[in-house]
C-alpha positions as protocol buffer text, in pm:
chain_id: "A"
residue {
  index: 1
  type: MET
  ca { x: 1042 y: 3983 z: 3723 }
}
residue {
  index: 2
  type: ASN
  ca { x: 1095 y: 4147 z: 4059 }
}
residue {
  index: 3
  type: THR
  ca { x: 1270 y: 4471 z: 4144 }
}
residue {
  index: 4
  type: PHE
  ca { x: 1590 y: 4304 z: 4266 }
}
residue {
  index: 5
  type: THR
  ca { x: 1630 y: 4123 z: 3934 }
}
residue {
  index: 6
  type: ARG
  ca { x: 1598 y: 4443 z: 3734 }
}
residue {
  index: 7
  type: ILE
  ca { x: 1835 y: 4643 z: 3957 }
}
residue {
  index: 8
  type: ILE
  ca { x: 2103 y: 4371 z: 3971 }
}
residue {
  index: 9
  type: SER
  ca { x: 2079 y: 4305 z: 3598 }
}
residue {
  index: 10
  type: ASP
  ca { x: 2120 y: 4674 z: 3515 }
}
residue {
  index: 11
  type: ALA
  ca { x: 2404 y: 4727 z: 3764 }
}
residue {
  index: 12
  type: LEU
  ca { x: 2609 y: 4424 z: 3661 }
}
residue {
  index: 13
  type: GLY
  ca { x: 2519 y: 4419 z: 3292 }
}
residue {
  index: 14
  type: LEU
  ca { x: 2391 y: 4061 z: 3308 }
}
residue {
  index: 15
  type: PRO
  ca { x: 2084 y: 3912 z: 3138 }
}
residue {
  index: 16
  type: GLN
  ca { x: 1771 y: 3935 z: 3350 }
}
residue {
  index: 17
  type: ARG
  ca { x: 1674 y: 3572 z: 3300 }
}
residue {
  index: 18
  type: GLY
  ca { x: 2010 y: 3450 z: 3432 }
}
residue {
  index: 19
  type: VAL
  ca { x: 1997 y: 3688 z: 3728 }
}
residue {
  index: 20
  type: GLU
  ca { x: 1641 y: 3580 z: 3812 }
}
residue {
  index: 21
  type: ASN
  ca { x: 1736 y: 3210 z: 3801 }
}
residue {
  index: 22
  type: THR
  ca { x: 2047 y: 3275 z: 4010 }
}
residue {
  index: 23
  type: LEU
  ca { x: 1842 y: 3459 z: 4273 }
}
residue {
  index: 24
  type: GLN
  ca { x: 1597 y: 3169 z: 4279 }
}
residue {
  index: 25
  type: LEU
  ca { x: 1882 y: 2921 z: 4333 }
}
residue {
  index: 26
  type: LEU
  ca { x: 2026 y: 3139 z: 4609 }
}
residue {
  index: 27
  type: ASP
  ca { x: 1682 y: 3149 z: 4774 }
}
residue {
  index: 28
  type: GLU
  ca { x: 1687 y: 2769 z: 4768 }
}
residue {
  index: 29
  type: ASN
  ca { x: 2015 y: 2785 z: 4969 }
}
residue {
  index: 30
  type: CYS
  ca { x: 2234 y: 2660 z: 4685 }
}
residue {
  index: 31
  type: THR
  ca { x: 2599 y: 2754 z: 4728 }
}
residue {
  index: 32
  type: ILE
  ca { x: 2783 y: 2981 z: 4488 }
}
residue {
  index: 33
  type: PRO
  ca { x: 3025 y: 2706 z: 4369 }
}
residue {
  index: 34
  type: PHE
  ca { x: 2733 y: 2468 z: 4314 }
}
residue {
  index: 35
  type: ILE
  ca { x: 2540 y: 2726 z: 4110 }
}
residue {
  index: 36
  type: SER
  ca { x: 2839 y: 2824 z: 3896 }
}
residue {
  index: 37
  type: ARG
  ca { x: 2949 y: 2464 z: 3830 }
}
residue {
  index: 38
  type: TYR
  ca { x: 2631 y: 2259 z: 3807 }
}
residue {
  index: 39
  type: ARG
  ca { x: 2357 y: 2505 z: 3712 }
}
residue {
  index: 40
  type: LYS
  ca { x: 2521 y: 2679 z: 3416 }
}
residue {
  index: 41
  type: GLU
  ca { x: 2216 y: 2609 z: 3200 }
}
residue {
  index: 42
  type: MET
  ca { x: 1999 y: 2810 z: 3440 }
}
residue {
  index: 43
  type: THR
  ca { x: 2239 y: 3099 z: 3490 }
}
residue {
  index: 44
  type: GLY
  ca { x: 2347 y: 3141 z: 3129 }
}
residue {
  index: 45
  type: ASN
  ca { x: 2704 y: 3017 z: 3192 }
}
residue {
  index: 46
  type: MET
  ca { x: 2781 y: 3269 z: 3466 }
}
residue {
  index: 47
  type: ASP
  ca { x: 3107 y: 3212 z: 3648 }
}
residue {
  index: 48
  type: GLU
  ca { x: 3166 y: 3211 z: 4023 }
}
residue {
  index: 49
  type: VAL
  ca { x: 3256 y: 3581 z: 4035 }
}
residue {
  index: 50
  type: GLN
  ca { x: 2932 y: 3685 z: 3865 }
}
residue {
  index: 51
  type: VAL
  ca { x: 2721 y: 3462 z: 4092 }
}
residue {
  index: 52
  type: SER
  ca { x: 2907 y: 3602 z: 4393 }
}
residue {
  index: 53
  type: ASP
  ca { x: 2841 y: 3959 z: 4275 }
}
residue {
  index: 54
  type: ILE
  ca { x: 2471 y: 3878 z: 4241 }
}
residue {
  index: 55
  type: ALA
  ca { x: 2464 y: 3734 z: 4594 }
}
residue {
  index: 56
  type: LEU
  ca { x: 2637 y: 4044 z: 4736 }
}
residue {
  index: 57
  type: MET
  ca { x: 2401 y: 4283 z: 4559 }
}
residue {
  index: 58
  type: ARG
  ca { x: 2100 y: 4082 z: 4677 }
}
residue {
  index: 59
  type: GLU
  ca { x: 2225 y: 4112 z: 5035 }
}
residue {
  index: 60
  type: LYS
  ca { x: 2275 y: 4489 z: 4999 }
}
residue {
  index: 61
  type: LEU
  ca { x: 1931 y: 4536 z: 4846 }
}
residue {
  index: 62
  type: THR
  ca { x: 1773 y: 4328 z: 5122 }
}
residue {
  index: 63
  type: ASP
  ca { x: 1941 y: 4550 z: 5383 }
}
residue {
  index: 64
  type: ILE
  ca { x: 1817 y: 4862 z: 5203 }
}
residue {
  index: 65
  type: ALA
  ca { x: 1463 y: 4719 z: 5191 }
}
residue {
  index: 66
  type: LYS
  ca { x: 1471 y: 4658 z: 5568 }
}
residue {
  index: 67
  type: ARG
  ca { x: 1602 y: 5010 z: 5627 }
}
residue {
  index: 68
  type: LYS
  ca { x: 1319 y: 5149 z: 5413 }
}
residue {
  index: 69
  type: GLU
  ca { x: 1062 y: 4972 z: 5631 }
}
residue {
  index: 70
  type: THR
  ca { x: 1219 y: 5120 z: 5944 }
}
residue {
  index: 71
  type: ILE
  ca { x: 1231 y: 5469 z: 5794 }
}
residue {
  index: 72
  type: LEU
  ca { x: 871 y: 5452 z: 5673 }
}
residue {
  index: 73
  type: SER
  ca { x: 744 y: 5336 z: 6010 }
}
residue {
  index: 74
  type: THR
  ca { x: 943 y: 5607 z: 6193 }
}
residue {
  index: 75
  type: ILE
  ca { x: 815 y: 5887 z: 5970 }
}
residue {
  index: 76
  type: GLU
  ca { x: 461 y: 5747 z: 5985 }
}
residue {
  index: 77
  type: ALA
  ca { x: 476 y: 5748 z: 6367 }
}
residue {
  index: 78
  type: GLN
  ca { x: 561 y: 6119 z: 6346 }
}
residue {
  index: 79
  type: SER
  ca { x: 252 y: 6170 z: 6123 }
}
residue {
  index: 80
  type: LYS
  ca { x: 469 y: 6334 z: 5857 }
}
residue {
  index: 81
  type: LEU
  ca { x: 448 y: 6067 z: 5588 }
}
residue {
  index: 82
  type: THR
  ca { x: 295 y: 6196 z: 5266 }
}
residue {
  index: 83
  type: ASP
  ca { x: 222 y: 5997 z: 4951 }
}
residue {
  index: 84
  type: GLU
  ca { x: 499 y: 6183 z: 4768 }
}
residue {
  index: 85
  type: LEU
  ca { x: 754 y: 6108 z: 5043 }
}
residue {
  index: 86
  type: ARG
  ca { x: 648 y: 5741 z: 5053 }
}
residue {
  index: 87
  type: LYS
  ca { x: 699 y: 5715 z: 4676 }
}
residue {
  index: 88
  type: ARG
  ca { x: 1044 y: 5879 z: 4698 }
}
residue {
  index: 89
  type: ILE
  ca { x: 1151 y: 5635 z: 4968 }
}
residue {
  index: 90
  type: GLU
  ca { x: 1009 y: 5330 z: 4790 }
}
residue {
  index: 91
  type: ASP
  ca { x: 1176 y: 5427 z: 4460 }
}
residue {
  index: 92
  type: CYS
  ca { x: 1517 y: 5483 z: 4620 }
}
residue {
  index: 93
  type: TRP
  ca { x: 1768 y: 5194 z: 4608 }
}
residue {
  index: 94
  type: THR
  ca { x: 2092 y: 5357 z: 4726 }
}
residue {
  index: 95
  type: LEU
  ca { x: 2161 y: 5376 z: 5096 }
}
residue {
  index: 96
  type: SER
  ca { x: 2321 y: 5722 z: 5089 }
}
residue {
  index: 97
  type: GLU
  ca { x: 2026 y: 5874 z: 4900 }
}
residue {
  index: 98
  type: LEU
  ca { x: 1783 y: 5699 z: 5135 }
}
residue {
  index: 99
  type: GLU
  ca { x: 1958 y: 5844 z: 5439 }
}
residue {
  index: 100
  type: ASP
  ca { x: 1957 y: 6190 z: 5279 }
}
residue {
  index: 101
  type: ILE
  ca { x: 1579 y: 6169 z: 5233 }
}
residue {
  index: 102
  type: TYR
  ca { x: 1538 y: 6052 z: 5595 }
}
residue {
  index: 103
  type: LEU
  ca { x: 1769 y: 6312 z: 5753 }
}
residue {
  index: 104
  type: PRO
  ca { x: 1507 y: 6588 z: 5814 }
}
residue {
  index: 105
  type: TYR
  ca { x: 1276 y: 6334 z: 5981 }
}
residue {
  index: 106
  type: LYS
  ca { x: 1540 y: 6155 z: 6186 }
}
residue {
  index: 107
  type: PRO
  ca { x: 1466 y: 6186 z: 6558 }
}
residue {
  index: 108
  type: LYS
  ca { x: 1729 y: 6380 z: 6749 }
}
residue {
  index: 109
  type: ARG
  ca { x: 1915 y: 6204 z: 7027 }
}
residue {
  index: 110
  type: ARG
  ca { x: 1785 y: 6289 z: 7369 }
}
residue {
  index: 111
  type: THR
  ca { x: 2040 y: 6345 z: 7644 }
}
residue {
  index: 112
  type: LYS
  ca { x: 1972 y: 6318 z: 8015 }
}
residue {
  index: 113
  type: ALA
  ca { x: 1982 y: 6697 z: 8032 }
}
residue {
  index: 114
  type: ASP
  ca { x: 1709 y: 6720 z: 7765 }
}
residue {
  index: 115
  type: ILE
  ca { x: 1491 y: 6479 z: 7961 }
}
residue {
  index: 116
  type: ALA
  ca { x: 1548 y: 6676 z: 8282 }
}
residue {
  index: 117
  type: ARG
  ca { x: 1450 y: 7002 z: 8105 }
}
residue {
  index: 118
  type: GLN
  ca { x: 1133 y: 6840 z: 7974 }
}
residue {
  index: 119
  type: ASN
  ca { x: 1047 y: 6733 z: 8328 }
}
residue {
  index: 120
  type: GLY
  ca { x: 1087 y: 7091 z: 8450 }
}
residue {
  index: 121
  type: LEU
  ca { x: 1411 y: 7050 z: 8643 }
}
residue {
  index: 122
  type: GLU
  ca { x: 1607 y: 7333 z: 8477 }
}
residue {
  index: 123
  type: PRO
  ca { x: 1505 y: 7603 z: 8732 }
}
residue {
  index: 124
  type: LEU
  ca { x: 1612 y: 7373 z: 9017 }
}
residue {
  index: 125
  type: ALA
  ca { x: 1950 y: 7310 z: 8853 }
}
residue {
  index: 126
  type: ASN
  ca { x: 2002 y: 7683 z: 8803 }
}
residue {
  index: 127
  type: ALA
  ca { x: 1915 y: 7751 z: 9169 }
}
residue {
  index: 128
  type: ILE
  ca { x: 2165 y: 7490 z: 9285 }
}
residue {
  index: 129
  type: LEU
  ca { x: 2434 y: 7636 z: 9060 }
}
residue {
  index: 130
  type: LEU
  ca { x: 2373 y: 7987 z: 9198 }
}
residue {
  index: 131
  type: GLN
  ca { x: 2416 y: 7861 z: 9556 }
}
residue {
  index: 132
  type: LEU
  ca { x: 2755 y: 7707 z: 9469 }
}
residue {
  index: 133
  type: ASP
  ca { x: 2905 y: 8044 z: 9372 }
}
């Protein structure tokens, strides 16, 4: 049983076996109406709404998993990734909580003025401004 199966089963209150089989059918590109009408024995008689809910949650969890990879690689590039932080990120499955964990490590946006200051152009800009007065 994978993580998605457990999370979806707990969130929707559905049996894990049915959720796992439904995810497998969705991975095989079966449509929601097909699954709910012709694969009832595999899903445990789930209706179209339940299969649709499973598909939506799978999509959300896939997006969160991709975001986790991006966050982990960004923090690792900053050399600030600890084992404890990695575990917190990997155990998190809500997007808002994930973004809260990432916030202190999120790179700040750099403006053109910031780039110019880093290149040592601030004294020149100040000199030009003083001549305009």
